[in-house]
C-alpha positions as CSV (number, residue, x, y, z in Angstrom):
1,X,-1.2,24.9,-20.2
2,X,-2.9,22.6,-17.7
3,X,-2.5,23.0,-14.6
4,X,-2.7,19.3,-12.6
5,X,-4.8,19.6,-9.1
6,X,-2.2,17.9,-5.9
7,X,-5.3,15.9,-5.2
8,X,-8.2,14.2,-7.2
9,X,-11.2,13.5,-5.5
10,X,-11.6,9.4,-5.8
11,X,-16.1,10.2,-5.3
12,X,-18.2,13.0,-3.4
13,X,-16.6,12.7,0.1
14,X,-13.2,10.9,-0.2
15,X,-9.6,13.2,-1.6
16,X,-6.7,11.6,-2.2
17,X,-3.6,13.5,-1.9
18,X,-0.3,12.8,-1.5
19,X,0.6,12.1,2.0
20,X,3.1,14.3,3.6
21,X,6.2,13.9,7.0
22,X,2.6,15.6,8.8
23,X,0.6,12.6,8.2
24,X,2.2,9.6,10.2
25,X,0.4,9.6,13.6
26,X,-2.9,9.5,11.3
27,X,-1.5,6.6,9.2
28,X,-0.1,4.6,12.2
29,X,-3.5,4.9,14.0
30,X,-4.8,2.5,10.6
31,X,-1.0,0.5,10.8
32,X,-0.5,0.0,14.9
33,X,-3.9,-2.2,15.1
34,X,-2.9,-4.3,12.0
35,X,0.7,-4.8,13.5
36,X,-0.6,-5.5,16.6
37,X,-3.9,-7.6,16.6
38,X,-2.7,-9.3,13.0
39,X,-0.8,-11.1,11.1
40,X,-0.9,-8.9,8.2
41,X,2.3,-7.2,9.0
42,X,5.3,-9.3,9.8
43,X,6.4,-6.4,11.7
44,X,6.1,-7.6,15.9
45,X,5.7,-4.1,17.4
46,X,4.4,-1.0,15.2
47,X,7.3,1.7,14.2
48,X,7.1,5.4,15.5
49,X,5.5,8.0,13.6
50,X,9.0,8.8,13.8
51,X,9.8,5.4,11.9
52,X,7.0,5.5,9.5
53,X,8.0,9.3,8.2
54,X,11.4,7.4,7.1
55,X,9.5,5.3,5.0
56,X,7.9,7.7,3.8
57,X,10.6,9.5,2.7
58,X,12.9,6.5,1.4
59,X,9.3,5.7,-0.8
60,X,8.4,6.3,-4.4
61,X,5.2,7.4,-4.0
62,X,2.8,7.9,-0.7
63,X,-0.6,9.2,-0.8
64,X,-2.8,9.2,1.0
65,X,-7.3,8.7,1.7
66,X,-9.3,11.2,3.6
67,X,-12.5,12.7,3.9
68,X,-13.7,14.3,7.4
69,X,-10.0,11.8,8.8
70,X,-8.0,9.7,7.3
71,X,-9.3,7.1,5.3
72,X,-6.5,5.1,4.1
73,X,-3.0,4.9,2.4
74,X,-0.5,3.6,-0.3
75,X,2.5,3.9,-1.5
76,X,5.1,2.1,-3.3
77,X,8.7,1.4,-1.7
78,X,11.4,0.3,-4.3
79,X,11.5,-3.7,-4.8
80,X,15.7,-4.2,-4.3
81,X,18.1,-2.2,-4.0
82,X,20.6,-2.9,-7.4
83,X,20.1,-1.1,-10.4
84,X,18.3,-3.0,-12.5
85,X,15.3,-3.4,-10.4
86,X,15.1,0.0,-10.4
87,X,11.6,0.3,-12.6
88,X,10.2,-1.6,-9.9
89,X,8.1,-1.4,-7.1
90,X,6.8,-3.2,-3.9
91,X,3.4,-1.8,-3.1
92,X,1.1,-1.3,-0.4
93,X,-2.1,-0.2,0.6
94,X,-3.8,-0.4,4.1
95,X,-7.6,1.4,4.6
96,X,-9.3,2.4,8.5
97,X,-11.2,-0.2,9.8
98,X,-14.5,2.0,9.4
99,X,-13.3,3.0,5.5
100,X,-13.1,-0.9,4.5
101,X,-15.3,-2.3,1.7
102,X,-16.2,1.2,-0.1
103,X,-13.7,1.1,-2.5
104,X,-10.9,3.2,-0.6
105,X,-8.5,0.8,-1.3
106,X,-9.1,0.2,-5.2
107,X,-9.4,4.2,-5.3
108,X,-6.3,4.8,-4.2
109,X,-4.4,2.2,-6.0
110,X,-5.4,3.3,-9.6
111,X,-4.4,7.3,-8.1
112,X,-0.8,5.2,-7.6
113,X,-0.9,3.0,-10.7
114,X,-1.3,6.6,-12.5
115,X,1.1,8.3,-10.6
116,X,3.3,5.0,-11.7
117,X,3.6,4.8,-15.2
118,X,3.9,8.6,-15.4
119,X,6.9,8.3,-13.3
120,X,7.7,5.5,-16.1
121,X,7.6,2.4,-13.3
122,X,7.4,-1.0,-15.1
123,X,6.4,-3.5,-12.9
124,X,4.4,-3.6,-9.7
125,X,4.4,-5.9,-6.9
126,X,2.6,-7.3,-3.9
127,X,3.2,-9.2,-1.1
128,X,0.0,-10.6,0.9
129,X,0.4,-12.5,3.6
130,X,-2.0,-16.1,3.9
131,X,-4.9,-16.8,4.0
132,X,-6.4,-12.9,3.2
133,X,-9.6,-13.3,0.9
134,X,-10.6,-9.3,1.1
135,X,-6.5,-8.7,0.2
136,X,-6.1,-11.0,-2.9
137,X,-9.7,-10.0,-3.9
138,X,-8.4,-6.2,-4.0
139,X,-4.9,-6.6,-5.6
140,X,-6.6,-9.2,-8.3
141,X,-9.6,-7.1,-9.4
142,X,-6.3,-4.1,-9.6
143,X,-5.1,-6.3,-11.8
144,X,-2.7,-8.3,-9.9
145,X,-1.5,-11.8,-11.1
146,X,-1.1,-15.0,-8.4
147,X,3.1,-15.5,-9.0
148,X,3.9,-17.6,-6.5
149,X,4.0,-18.9,-2.8
150,X,6.6,-19.0,0.0
151,X,5.7,-21.5,2.9
152,X,6.4,-20.8,6.1
153,X,8.4,-17.7,6.1
154,X,6.8,-15.3,9.0
155,X,6.5,-16.5,12.1
156,X,4.0,-14.2,14.3
157,X,1.6,-15.0,16.9
158,X,3.2,-18.9,17.8
159,X,2.4,-19.8,14.1
160,X,4.3,-20.3,10.9
161,X,3.0,-17.9,8.4
162,X,2.9,-18.3,3.7
163,X,3.6,-15.5,2.1
164,X,1.8,-15.1,-1.4
165,X,3.6,-12.9,-4.1
166,X,2.0,-10.6,-7.2
167,X,2.5,-9.0,-9.7
168,X,1.0,-6.7,-12.5
169,X,2.1,-4.4,-15.3
170,X,1.8,-0.6,-14.0
171,X,0.4,0.3,-18.0
172,X,-2.2,-2.0,-17.2
């Protein structure tokens, strides 16, 4: 009988593993500056660690990448509440500023999609505040295709922002 490890190594140093509630503080170190300083997230104030733990509990899947510290995380959340949407997920990936452009986001998404396929999810959706060339490039490199733009749907930093929507088959 083959025993599956609870984690795998993306490269010689980066371990990708299931997230645990104790990771919330480290995730906030990554996410809080994005909330405070960018329109990438439409949240206006960073959540608390307890709020983040509650989000983790509601997600279908949440994974973490680390080496000597937390590098990033990715998750798949329910797309919508209605039962007919149960095979679709909304995915998100965030990478610490010090780890960007090193393949961490790709590694997280590769593992996320592998696990989603095992769980028989069919469609993954991603929402990206526009413009965001690096996020668009990451998502398209992982097989996402653009499906539309919602114009002026988020108001942050005294500016209206568009969001682009992307989709991909989980088994792609």
